[in-house]
Every structure is written in structure tokens, then in C-alpha cells.
C-alpha positions, 0 to 999 in steps of 0.5 A: 499565480505566485510561485511563493510556496506554490503547489505544482513546483519541485519543492524538496522533500521536507526530510530529505537533507535530514535523512541523508545526513542521519538527522531525521528522527525515528521512533528508535532515536527517541532518547530513552528515559532512565528506567526504560525496559525492553521487550522481545517476543517468544514465538512458536516453532510449530505451524499448528497445534495445541499448547500443552505446556508453557514453562517460562521459569528459566526465562524469569531466572535470567539476570536482568529479566523483569517479567513476562507477558502471556495471554493470562496477563491481558487486562482487557480483550485479547485481540488485535484484529484490525477488523475486530474479528476476534480471531487475532490474539495478542498471545494465544491461550491454547492453539498455535496457528502458524510457525512464528506466532508470538506466544509470550513477551519477555520484559528485561533491562536490555533488548539483548537480555530479553532476546536471549532469555526468550530462547530459554522458554520450554514450550510443548505443543501437540502438533496438528495438521497444517495447510500452507497454500490456498488450494490446499486449504480449499481441498482440506475444507478450511474456512474462509477467513472472511466472507467471499465476494462475487461481482457479476454483470451481464449473462456469462453463459450467453457470452461464452456461447457467443464467443468464437474462442475460449481459453481456460487457465490458472495463474499462481501469483506470489506474495511479497515482504514489505522490506521497509528500511525501518522495522516495526517498533513501539515505545510506550510511556506510562502516564497517570491514571489509565493513560499511556503515550505510545510512539510507534512506526504505524500508518494508522495511529487511530487503529493502534489507539483503539486496539491498545485501549481494548487490550488494556481495557480502558477508554480510547481517550487514555491512549495517545499514539504519536508518529513523526515519520516512518522509514517505509511502510508500504501497507505493512504498518497499517494493521501489523503494528497493533501487536507491538503497540499492545505489548509495549503498552501492557508492559509499560502499565504493568511495571510503570516504566517506559517500554520499547519493543523492536524485533530483529529483521528475522522476527519482523519477517516471520511474525508479520503479514505479507502481500497475499499470494493468490491462485487465480483460475480464469476463463475467457471467451473472445471473438476473432478480433480478440475482443473479450465477450465473457470472463469468469474467474476465481481468486483464491488467496492465502490469507493466513490464520486470521482475517486481518485486512484480507476481506478488503484486499480480496475485494480489491483484487476483484475490483481491479480484475478488469484493469483497463478492459471492458468485459461485456459479461462477467462473473468473478469471485474471491476465496479468502482462505484460512491457512496456517501461515502469518496473517497476510495484510495490506501492501501497496496496491492492496490486492489490486496488482493481483487482479490486474496481472490476471487481466493482463494474462488473459490479454496475452493468452488471446494475443498468442492464440490469435497470433497478434501483437498484445498491444492491439488486443489491449487497445481493442478491449479498452474501456470506451467513452459513452459506451462499453464503460461499465465495470463489473461492480457497475460503476461507470468509467467517466474519465478514461484517458488511456487511449491518448496516454497509451498512444503517446507512450507507444509513439515516444517509446518507439514500441512498434519498431523496437518490437519488430527489431526484437522479432528479427533478432530472436528469429536468428536463434541464439542464447540471448532472447529479447522481449518487449511489452507495453501494459496499461493500468487503470486504478480506482482511488478511494477506500472501499470501506466508505467510512475511511474516506474522511480526514481532519486537520488542525491549523494554527497561525501564530502571531509572528506569522508562522504556521503549524499544521497537524493532520491525520496522515502519516509520513513514511517517506512518500512526501505527504507532509511536503505536499500538505505544507505546499497547500497551506503555504499557497493558501496564505501566499507565504514561503514554504519555510513558514509552515511547520508540520508536526507529528501525527498524534491522536490527541490533536486530530481524532479518528484518523484514517490509515495513510493508505489506499493512495488517499493520504494527500487527497484526504488530508490535503483537502482537510488542511485546505478547509482549515486554511479557508476557515481562517481566511474567511475570518480574516476577510470578515475582520478586514471588512469590519475594519476597512469596509468592503475590500478584497483580500489577497494573499500572495508573495508573503503579503496581504493586500487589503484593497489599496493597502498592502501589509506584510503577512506577519504584520497583518496577522499580528494586527488580527491577533490584537483585534482578537481574531481566532487564528486556529481552525479544525479542517475536515473533508469527506470524499463525495459521491462514493457508495458501495453495497458489498452484498449486491456487488454494486456501487461507486466505490471509487471517486476517480481513476488514475491511469498509467502505461509502461513499456519494458524491454528485457533480455533473457539467457536461455541457458540460465534463465537470468535476465535484465531489463534493458529499457523502461519507458513510463508515462503516468497520470497524476492529474495536475501534479502538486509536486512533480519531483516527488511524484516522479520519485513515487512512480520510479520507486513503485515501478521498481517495487512492482518489478521486484514483486514479479521477478526476484521477491519469492516467499518460500515456506518449508514443509514444517510451515516455517518461512525460510525467506526470512532475512535479506540474505534469503529474500532478494529485493531489487538492487540498484544494479537491477533497475532498467539500464535506460529508465525514462519516466514522465508525467502526463502533464496535460492531465487534470483530474475532472473531479474536485480533488486537491488542486485537481491532482491525482493519487500517486502512491499505488497506481504506478506499482502495477507498471512493473507488470510490463517487465513480467510480460516482456520476459514472457515475450522473450520466453515465447520466442523459443517456440516461435510465439505459438504458445503463451508461456504462462509464467507464474509470478515471480518469474525467477530465473528458475521459472524462466529456465523451466518455461524455456525448456518446456516450450522447447519440447 
């Protein structure tokens, strides 16, 4: 096959040079028209209470302040809930639900004026009791923010009765801030009639469109949302942008001037949701060989004050609570608890990591109990082929490649020898202890909300031979646009440079799904290919009418029509002159999937992506500090569309997952205030934290058995969980101080403080 614009090649990211040279345009780079106003939020300093007075007279008296917005100024529905639960107001009327909740917005001639003026508001709130933790919420009788879910299969009671061994435990799993480089921002331009155009940093333009329309009290066709690119999203811009888009739009229409809102990093971190914290209670029964017989568990989540996406997030935690392992008898349930904290939201993995890590904890528990290598316990419990292959949600695992993938990584990473060497090293005593772990991941791909598994694309072929493609996905640095351009270029046999992808816009492709659930390329790539095939079919019919029954081939910038060969540009120009339609709207919907939440049964995932990682660490038993000395990764992306981009996604996901489990700690004080609200108090991994040796490979032999785009697999979320191997390796090092007789039961994140406390506990 021609390499001319070919998928499967290391094409560079379309924005790479622009980004490193500072020429890539983001929302804040849009030139501000004359008369642009700036908005800033005034937020609560109480975690829970009743608003007794909101005096904004001092705010309005500031020079340069044009006005303020409160709940009373909302022309439509006062709700920005992603699931239309009616529980997430733009601004509250009477009740404050969390410390940092936006209460009003100041609109001023400059951002600095608005920001300073917001501090002058006099807010009187009668404090009410507040809860911050999920177990505290359960004890206090707080409600679930959305209906819980239970997955079950088999006879759990009988499974436990048959099991030779039985372990109960509890694991606290911390949340995570998205820490995108570009913070939230929205820029609204008023237009005629009810119309408004919004430029925003959002992963879900259609949701922003729908929410803004309902807040303004207008039809969706009056709101256009555009996104050129984001400086990172990671799920934090899937639903959390709704508030900022609504405020900017309300102000723009009220004062008939462009309005921009860009919170500073502190306000961005306090007023927007995070990855969900969980407390998981697990109960596992197993036989003398370490094979699991029964599992029962509850995942209680800190969801915050409103539903947001907590329903599907906690559902997905259960969907992935098995990870790579078959549970003969299982009953697991979620508790999506309301708390007086910011409403938590989507984050890369969408609850999956919090399910997977508990599965890995149970494996570790079994291994320590039986005195065996955890890798052997993992292998003994892998899903099988033809049997032992039904998930807790009753989907059959048809494409399991973990045995081959893990076996290959075990060999190439020299896991067995290194583990033996580490045990010898630790047996000598000493301050520095080492640990190693090899962990797998199996991750289901598709939105569990089945209706989101659809996408559209709009393709134009211009008469000079250039092509323009617009699709419903958004570019947040992950390379989606580059991959879609490669798909279109290959379809027509043209150079990649001949294809331009334009900003995602709700007036070009309607009813888009969020760029999330690792589905961006799967959905939009197929929609783009559908548009290509429509136009190619018209061109084939055109050629047949003009030259008779001839085969048409697009390759190397040329079009072969039987014995005739035309330059692509020449052929397209001729087709235009003969009035062939050179534009098409493509569409795709994921086949085969279905899900019944009420019964906990169905096939929510089109396929599974797999991976494995082997990490080695050193810990200092006097300080709890550690470093990752080596990490080996083998990951399954099917037939890669762009190996360079895919490897970059795997590397970045591993480091981000490692950060979630080691250094990134969210901490609220007893007043309900988030104290880790800035880069100065919240530690993401630095370049110096990456593994000293970092070996990342793609499973080049893998090919998706499902008919996905070019037989590729999703790569955004699955490798995030590979960072769990670092967490388990730290646990292995800690366990050495007690001769591996006990599972250290580290909570996440395993900060140096927690590591040190675990070491001291095991020494006793």
C-alpha cells in the first residue's frame, strides 16, 4: 500500500511545531474586539449554609465594573447539570453547597478589575453542618447523588462457602486534579436576535451549546460553540466548562458586548471537579492455589454536591472492578455519595482506575497470604478463552490476548530474575529497599451511555484538489486531528498536507458526543471515512458514466481510471466541471453494544484494549521517599494509526497514572476548604520523577478483531492504569521490612508520609 498520507506511519502531530514555537492559537489568543468585557466569579468561603445576605453594592461602585450577575439574572433555567438533574445551579438562590461555590459574577472592563472587585462583596451565610468524606456522608444519612448500581453473577454465598481462604479489607483511593496547562476559559460574542457564538476550551461543544441555550432560554440553534484546540482536558473539560460558557453567554447578551471569563489557577482548582475519591470495601474468597472463588465489594465515592457525571463514573468503577480477572461468583455495588465538596467529574479512565486498583489489591492480598509471587496469582485468575470468560456485567470476553502480552513483557523485562535479585538485596537489610511489580490492564472501550456512541463528519473536496474535514471530536493535544487527517489522506491517496481539519463547531457537525471514553478516533475516524467513501462512490459513478466500466484507484496523488492516469487535482477539477457533488456528511454509530442498567446485564463495550507494565522502585525506609528506577511497558493499540502519537499517549498516561498514585494528593481542611489549590501545594510528576529507564513498546502483532477504524484500538485511557505497577512495586518494597509476611495495604496516593508510616507499622 502507498505510504502517501498512509495510516500506520509516524506522522507528526499537526500542531507540534506551532505549540513549541508558541504559534498555536488557543481561546485566550483570539484577538479581543473593541468593547470586550471580562468576567470573574465571586465564590463562597463556607462549605454549607443558607445565604442570608448578598450585598454587591461595593462591587458595583468600583470604577470599571459594568455590572454583576446573580441567580436573579438568569433568563432561562438555572442549571448547568451535565445530566439535567436540576441540582447544579449557575449561581445558588439560597443554599451554599461547597467551599468555593460560585455565588455571582462580576463583569468589568478588565479581568484585573473584575477579579479585585469580586473580593469586595459582603456575603452573609448561616453555616450548616457539612460532610467531606463518603463514609462520613453515609453515616450522616446523606443521599446518593444518583442511583447506585449493583453487578452480580453466580452465587456469592456458595462461592465463599467453597473458598479455602477469605480476606476482607478496605482501601482509600485518592482523587486527582486535572492540572491541564490551559485552564478553563470561555469567550462569548453576541450576535443578532437570540444568537451567541462561544469560543471555549471544552471537550463537549454540543453539551455546552445545550446548557447555554437552556440557561438563556433560547433554542439550541441560537448558540454556536467553537473549539480549535485545548491545552489539555483529561475529562476536566467534559462538563465543567458549562458554568463558564453560561456566564460568558449571559453577560454577552445582557450587555451586548463580547465577554471573556478566565479564572486564575486557584479558582479553577477550587471551583471545578476532580477525579472521584473512593473508599472500597472488598471481600475475596480463594482456593489454596490463589484462584478467586467469590468477590463482594462496595465502592463509596466522594461525588460532591451534585450528580454531574458521578453516575456513569461510579458505574464504570464497577465495570472495571474485575480488571483482567474472572470472578466465578461476584456481587459489587456503588455508593455515589453526596458531600459538601465541589462536584467531581470525568477524569481519564472515568472511574475505571478506581475499580482496577482494587482488583490488583485483592491479588496482592492473596499473594501475601499464600507466600506466592503476585504475577503467578494474576496469571491463575486471568480471563480464559472459551471458558471463565464472562464479566460481572455478563459480557463475554472474546478477544483476550493478555496471556501472550504479559508473557512477552515478563520475558523482555527479565521480571523473574530481577525479582529474585531484589529479594536477595532486601534480605541484607539496610535503609534502601527495592520492589518490583508486573500488572496488567483490560479496559472496555465505548461510552456506557449507548447513545453517545455516534459521530458525524463534514468533508469538502475543493476543485483545486485540497480537502477540508470537520468532525465532532475535539483536539486536546492527543493527536485526534492528525489521525483523522491521515485517514482522509489515505482514502484519497493524497499527501497529508492536502488535508485541513477545521475547528470543531456545532454549526458544522450537530449533536456531537464528548471527546472522551477513549472513543475520539474510533467514532470520528469512522465518520470521516464514511464521508470519504460517499464522495469516492460518486466519483466512481462519474468515471463509469464517462469512460465505461472501469476500476478507480486513488494512490500517490493520482487517480487511475482503467488505463488512464490523472493527477488528483486534475481529476477533481474535471468532476467539478461535470457537476459531481464533492461534499459529504459522514456518520458512524458503534455496532453490537447494548446495556440495561436496571438488570446489570448487557454488552456495554465494543471491544477491550490490553496492556501490561513492569516497574521497579527504591524506597528510603527512613524518610519514605522513593524513585522509579525502571519501567517496561507493552501496550495493545491494535493496528496503530500513528505509532509515534500512540507511544506518546502511552508514556503520558503512565506518568499521569503514576502521579495519581504517588504524589498527587487532594486535601480539604476541617472548614471544607481545598488547601491543595495551586501548583505550589499540589505536586504533579516532574521530568525528574519519570522512571530512570523507561521502555515503552506497542504490541505490533495485535490487530483489533472488531471492525474499528483500520483495526486500531483506543489509546487515551487504557494505559493510565499501567501506573498501578509503580504503586504495587512500592508496596513490595515496603513489605520487605516484615519479610513479605503481610500485605502493606497502602492507601493511595502512596505519598512518602504514607510509605514511611507503613514501614513503621510493619516493623512493629
